[in-house]
Backbone as JSON, one array per atom type, in Angstrom:
{
  "sequence": "ATKEHAIKCLNIIGIKKHFEGIEARDTLDGLKPQPHVYQKLIDKYNIKKSDLCIFFEDTMENLFVAKSCFGWKTIFIGYSDSKIRLVDPILEASPPSLNRIW",
  "N": [[0.98, 175.73, 89.48], [-2.1, 173.99, 88.76], [-4.08, 171.96, 91.01], [-4.95, 169.63, 89.8], [-3.05, 169.36, 87.73], [-0.71, 169.02, 89.26], [-1.25, 166.57, 90.56], [-1.41, 164.9, 88.33], [1.28, 165.04, 87.41], [2.64, 163.94, 89.64], [1.58, 161.37, 89.62], [2.59, 160.44, 87.17], [5.33, 160.24, 87.7], [5.21, 158.43, 89.67], [4.92, 158.85, 92.49], [2.77, 159.82, 93.93], [1.31, 158.45, 95.89], [2.71, 158.83, 98.21], [2.04, 161.21, 99.37], [0.24, 163.09, 101.75], [-1.32, 165.3, 101.45], [-2.17, 167.59, 98.84], [-1.72, 170.7, 97.59], [-2.48, 173.57, 95.62], [-2.29, 176.42, 93.38], [-4.96, 176.8, 92.75], [-6.33, 175.88, 94.92], [-5.62, 177.19, 97.16], [-6.22, 179.78, 99.56], [-5.42, 182.74, 98.99], [-2.19, 184.15, 98.23], [1.05, 182.75, 97.83], [4.1, 184.33, 98.62], [2.87, 184.93, 101.11], [2.8, 184.67, 104.57], [0.43, 183.87, 105.95], [-0.87, 182.13, 104.23], [0.65, 179.79, 104.34], [0.27, 179.24, 107.02], [-2.42, 178.57, 107.03], [-2.3, 176.12, 105.72], [-0.91, 174.65, 107.63], [-2.8, 174.62, 109.68], [-4.97, 173.33, 108.37], [-3.96, 170.75, 107.78], [-3.11, 169.99, 110.23], [-0.39, 170.24, 110.98], [2.46, 169.63, 112.83], [5.28, 171.04, 114.6], [7.15, 169.04, 114.93], [6.64, 167.31, 112.85], [7.55, 165.91, 109.67], [7.63, 167.96, 107.09], [7.48, 168.48, 103.75], [8.09, 170.72, 101.24], [7.41, 171.4, 97.98], [8.37, 173.44, 95.3], [8.48, 175.94, 92.71], [9.4, 178.46, 92.9], [11.78, 180.44, 94.32], [11.5, 182.42, 96.36], [9.11, 181.67, 97.65], [9.9, 179.24, 98.73], [11.87, 180.08, 100.55], [10.35, 181.41, 102.5], [8.82, 179.26, 103.5], [10.87, 177.69, 104.57], [12.37, 179.45, 106.31], [10.44, 180.68, 107.99], [8.79, 178.6, 108.88], [10.23, 176.27, 109.09], [10.15, 174.11, 107.34], [11.17, 171.37, 105.24], [12.52, 171.98, 102.11], [12.07, 171.8, 98.61], [13.34, 172.7, 95.62], [12.03, 172.95, 92.45], [13.4, 173.15, 89.53], [13.61, 174.86, 86.37], [15.75, 175.06, 84.72], [17.15, 172.77, 84.46], [16.57, 169.21, 84.54], [16.72, 168.22, 87.05], [15.85, 167.79, 90.49], [16.48, 169.91, 93.12], [17.65, 170.18, 96.43], [16.78, 172.77, 98.61], [17.41, 173.27, 101.22], [20.24, 172.67, 101.88], [21.44, 174.84, 100.55], [20.46, 177.09, 101.93], [21.48, 176.59, 104.49], [24.17, 176.83, 104.02], [24.51, 179.44, 103.48], [25.71, 182.77, 104.17], [25.23, 184.19, 107.46], [24.1, 186.8, 107.36], [22.6, 186.82, 105.01], [20.63, 184.93, 105.61], [18.97, 186.33, 107.35], [17.59, 188.04, 105.7], [15.82, 186.4, 104.36]],
  "CA": [[0.1, 174.91, 88.66], [-3.35, 173.59, 89.39], [-4.01, 170.69, 91.74], [-5.09, 168.56, 88.79], [-1.76, 169.21, 87.07], [0.24, 168.46, 90.24], [-1.59, 165.15, 90.73], [-1.0, 164.22, 87.09], [2.75, 164.92, 87.41], [3.04, 162.99, 90.68], [1.22, 160.03, 89.14], [3.51, 160.07, 86.09], [6.62, 159.82, 88.26], [4.93, 157.32, 90.58], [5.12, 159.13, 93.92], [1.58, 160.44, 94.52], [0.87, 157.69, 97.07], [3.49, 159.25, 99.36], [1.58, 162.53, 99.81], [-1.0, 163.18, 102.51], [-2.11, 166.4, 100.91], [-1.62, 168.31, 97.7], [-2.37, 172.0, 97.43], [-1.97, 174.28, 94.45], [-2.8, 177.79, 93.31], [-6.42, 176.82, 92.66], [-6.93, 175.4, 96.17], [-5.17, 178.05, 98.26], [-6.92, 181.04, 99.79], [-4.36, 183.73, 99.08], [-1.02, 183.91, 97.38], [2.36, 182.62, 98.43], [4.7, 183.88, 99.87], [2.26, 185.49, 102.32], [2.86, 183.65, 105.62], [-0.88, 183.34, 106.37], [-1.21, 181.02, 103.35], [1.32, 178.63, 104.91], [-0.39, 178.95, 108.3], [-3.67, 177.87, 106.72], [-1.94, 174.73, 105.44], [-0.57, 174.06, 108.92], [-4.07, 174.38, 110.38], [-5.77, 172.36, 107.61], [-3.38, 169.41, 107.88], [-2.68, 169.78, 111.61], [1.06, 170.02, 110.93], [3.18, 169.95, 114.06], [6.71, 171.37, 114.4], [7.93, 167.79, 114.89], [6.32, 166.57, 111.63], [8.35, 166.15, 108.48], [6.81, 168.62, 106.07], [8.32, 168.74, 102.59], [7.41, 171.7, 100.41], [7.94, 171.46, 96.62], [8.01, 174.76, 94.78], [9.32, 176.4, 91.61], [9.75, 179.85, 93.16], [12.69, 180.48, 95.47], [10.95, 183.25, 97.44], [8.14, 180.87, 98.39], [10.67, 178.25, 99.49], [12.54, 180.75, 101.65], [9.36, 181.63, 103.56], [8.51, 177.95, 104.08], [12.03, 177.25, 105.35], [12.77, 180.36, 107.38], [9.34, 180.97, 108.92], [8.1, 177.42, 109.39], [11.18, 175.17, 109.28], [9.86, 172.99, 106.46], [12.15, 170.94, 104.25], [12.08, 172.6, 100.87], [12.64, 171.26, 97.39], [13.18, 173.58, 94.46], [11.86, 172.27, 91.17], [13.91, 174.15, 88.6], [13.34, 174.7, 84.95], [16.98, 175.12, 83.96], [17.54, 171.39, 84.2], [15.51, 168.29, 84.93], [17.0, 167.71, 88.38], [15.25, 168.41, 91.66], [17.57, 170.26, 94.02], [17.24, 170.56, 97.77], [17.09, 174.14, 98.96], [17.95, 173.3, 102.58], [21.69, 172.85, 101.94], [21.77, 176.18, 100.09], [20.19, 178.01, 103.02], [22.38, 176.32, 105.6], [25.52, 177.23, 103.64], [24.52, 180.88, 103.23], [26.18, 183.6, 105.28], [24.14, 184.58, 108.37], [23.43, 188.03, 106.96], [21.6, 186.49, 104.01], [19.53, 184.22, 106.23], [18.06, 187.3, 107.96], [16.76, 188.62, 104.63], [14.76, 185.45, 104.01]],
  "C": [[-1.18, 174.6, 89.44], [-3.15, 172.27, 90.13], [-4.1, 169.52, 90.78], [-3.75, 168.29, 88.1], [-0.73, 168.57, 88.01], [0.0, 166.97, 90.43], [-1.16, 164.35, 89.51], [0.51, 164.0, 87.07], [3.22, 163.91, 88.45], [2.71, 161.56, 90.29], [2.19, 159.55, 88.06], [4.83, 159.57, 86.66], [6.46, 158.8, 89.39], [5.11, 157.59, 92.06], [3.88, 159.73, 94.61], [1.15, 159.75, 95.81], [1.6, 158.12, 98.34], [3.04, 160.58, 99.96], [0.27, 162.44, 100.58], [-1.92, 164.25, 101.94], [-1.39, 167.08, 99.77], [-2.42, 169.59, 97.57], [-1.72, 172.71, 96.25], [-2.65, 175.64, 94.39], [-4.32, 177.85, 93.26], [-7.1, 176.3, 93.92], [-6.55, 176.27, 97.36], [-5.99, 179.32, 98.34], [-5.87, 182.11, 100.04], [-3.2, 183.33, 98.21], [0.23, 183.72, 98.22], [3.19, 183.79, 97.9], [4.1, 184.49, 101.13], [2.2, 184.41, 103.4], [1.5, 183.08, 106.04], [-1.33, 182.18, 105.48], [-0.6, 179.73, 103.89], [0.65, 178.22, 106.22], [-1.71, 178.22, 108.08], [-3.41, 176.39, 106.39], [-1.61, 173.99, 106.73], [-1.85, 173.7, 109.67], [-4.88, 173.28, 109.69], [-5.27, 170.93, 107.81], [-2.86, 169.08, 109.27], [-1.19, 169.44, 111.68], [1.69, 170.5, 112.22], [4.63, 170.28, 113.72], [7.55, 170.1, 114.24], [7.65, 166.95, 113.64], [7.32, 166.88, 110.52], [7.41, 166.72, 107.41], [7.75, 169.0, 104.93], [7.52, 169.59, 101.61], [8.11, 171.79, 99.05], [7.47, 172.77, 95.99], [8.96, 175.13, 93.64], [9.72, 177.86, 91.76], [10.58, 179.93, 94.44], [12.13, 181.29, 96.63], [9.96, 182.47, 98.29], [8.82, 179.81, 99.25], [11.34, 178.89, 100.7], [11.58, 181.01, 102.81], [9.04, 180.32, 104.26], [9.64, 177.48, 104.99], [12.29, 178.16, 106.54], [11.67, 180.62, 108.4], [8.77, 179.73, 109.59], [9.0, 176.2, 109.56], [10.93, 173.96, 108.4], [11.08, 172.64, 105.63], [11.63, 171.44, 102.91], [12.81, 172.0, 99.68], [12.29, 172.19, 96.23], [13.08, 172.72, 93.21], [12.2, 173.3, 90.11], [13.58, 173.82, 87.16], [14.62, 174.69, 84.12], [17.54, 173.74, 83.65], [16.45, 170.49, 84.74], [15.7, 167.74, 86.34], [16.22, 168.48, 89.44], [16.37, 168.67, 92.64], [17.0, 170.65, 95.38], [17.67, 171.99, 98.05], [17.74, 174.19, 100.34], [19.47, 173.44, 102.63], [22.13, 174.24, 101.49], [21.58, 177.17, 101.23], [21.19, 177.82, 104.16], [23.8, 176.76, 105.29], [25.63, 178.73, 103.42], [25.08, 181.63, 104.42], [25.02, 184.02, 106.16], [23.4, 185.84, 107.95], [22.37, 187.78, 105.9], [20.41, 185.78, 104.62], [18.52, 185.19, 106.85], [17.14, 187.94, 106.92], [15.58, 187.71, 104.34], [13.82, 185.33, 105.16]]
}
Protein backbone atom coordinates (compact mmCIF):
# COMPACT_ATOMS: atom_id res chain seq x y z
CA ALA A 1 0.00 0.00 0.00
CA THR A 2 0.97 3.64 -0.11
CA LYS A 3 2.38 5.50 2.87
CA GLU A 4 -0.81 7.57 3.08
CA HIS A 5 -2.88 4.38 3.32
CA ALA A 6 -0.58 2.87 5.96
CA ILE A 7 -0.78 6.01 8.10
CA LYS A 8 -4.57 6.07 7.77
CA CYS A 9 -4.82 2.42 8.91
CA LEU A 10 -2.44 2.96 11.83
CA ASN A 11 -4.43 6.01 12.93
CA ILE A 12 -7.71 4.08 12.74
CA ILE A 13 -6.41 1.38 15.08
CA GLY A 14 -4.69 3.96 17.28
CA ILE A 15 -1.06 2.83 17.10
CA LYS A 16 0.62 5.31 14.74
CA LYS A 17 2.27 7.15 17.65
CA HIS A 18 4.36 4.02 18.34
CA PHE A 19 6.18 4.15 14.98
CA GLU A 20 9.42 6.02 14.34
CA GLY A 21 9.16 5.54 10.62
CA ILE A 22 6.68 4.32 8.06
CA GLU A 23 7.73 3.25 4.60
CA ALA A 24 5.59 1.92 1.78
CA ARG A 25 5.80 1.04 -1.89
CA ASP A 26 5.63 4.71 -2.87
CA THR A 27 8.55 5.71 -0.62
CA LEU A 28 10.95 2.83 -1.28
CA ASP A 29 13.67 2.92 -3.93
CA GLY A 30 13.33 -0.58 -5.32
CA LEU A 31 11.13 -3.55 -4.67
CA LYS A 32 11.01 -5.96 -1.77
CA PRO A 33 12.26 -8.67 -1.29
CA GLN A 34 15.53 -7.36 -2.74
CA PRO A 35 17.90 -7.14 0.25
CA HIS A 36 19.26 -3.72 -0.81
CA VAL A 37 15.80 -2.23 -0.15
CA TYR A 38 15.98 -3.39 3.47
CA GLN A 39 19.58 -2.15 3.74
CA LYS A 40 18.45 1.31 2.65
CA LEU A 41 15.93 1.30 5.50
CA ILE A 42 18.67 0.30 7.93
CA ASP A 43 20.83 3.17 6.71
CA LYS A 44 17.98 5.72 6.63
CA TYR A 45 16.82 5.00 10.17
CA ASN A 46 20.26 4.08 11.55
CA ILE A 47 18.94 0.69 12.70
CA LYS A 48 21.40 -1.25 14.82
CA LYS A 49 21.44 -5.04 15.28
CA SER A 50 20.53 -4.45 18.94
CA ASP A 51 17.45 -2.34 18.05
CA LEU A 52 13.98 -3.82 18.09
CA CYS A 53 12.82 -3.55 14.51
CA ILE A 54 9.33 -4.82 13.76
CA PHE A 55 8.41 -5.34 10.12
CA PHE A 56 4.71 -5.55 9.14
CA GLU A 57 4.02 -7.11 5.77
CA ASP A 58 1.33 -8.92 3.80
CA THR A 59 3.76 -10.99 1.71
CA MET A 60 5.49 -13.95 3.30
CA GLU A 61 8.54 -13.80 1.00
CA ASN A 62 9.26 -10.23 2.12
CA LEU A 63 8.94 -11.26 5.76
CA PHE A 64 11.35 -14.16 5.31
CA VAL A 65 14.04 -11.85 3.93
CA ALA A 66 13.55 -9.38 6.79
CA LYS A 67 13.79 -12.20 9.35
CA SER A 68 16.49 -14.38 7.85
CA CYS A 69 18.81 -11.70 6.45
CA PHE A 70 18.39 -8.95 9.03
CA GLY A 71 16.96 -10.60 12.15
CA TRP A 72 13.94 -8.31 12.34
CA LYS A 73 10.78 -9.29 14.19
CA THR A 74 8.17 -9.89 11.54
CA ILE A 75 4.41 -9.63 11.60
CA PHE A 76 2.30 -11.10 8.83
CA ILE A 77 -0.89 -9.21 8.12
CA GLY A 78 -3.10 -11.81 6.50
CA TYR A 79 -6.21 -11.44 4.44
CA SER A 80 -7.73 -14.81 5.28
CA ASP A 81 -8.78 -13.56 8.69
CA SER A 82 -8.66 -10.33 10.65
CA LYS A 83 -5.94 -11.49 13.04
CA ILE A 84 -2.33 -10.39 12.93
CA ARG A 85 -0.03 -13.39 13.27
CA LEU A 86 3.61 -13.37 14.28
CA VAL A 87 5.87 -14.97 11.70
CA ASP A 88 8.78 -15.45 14.10
CA PRO A 89 7.29 -18.52 15.84
CA ILE A 90 6.59 -20.09 12.43
CA LEU A 91 10.21 -19.67 11.33
CA GLU A 92 11.63 -20.89 14.62
CA ALA A 93 9.45 -24.01 14.48
CA SER A 94 10.42 -24.84 10.89
CA PRO A 95 12.83 -27.65 10.12
CA PRO A 96 16.42 -26.42 9.59
CA SER A 97 16.33 -27.38 5.91
CA LEU A 98 13.48 -24.93 5.31
CA ASN A 99 15.26 -22.12 7.12
CA ARG A 100 18.12 -22.33 4.59
CA ILE A 101 15.71 -21.69 1.72
CA TRP A 102 14.56 -18.42 3.24
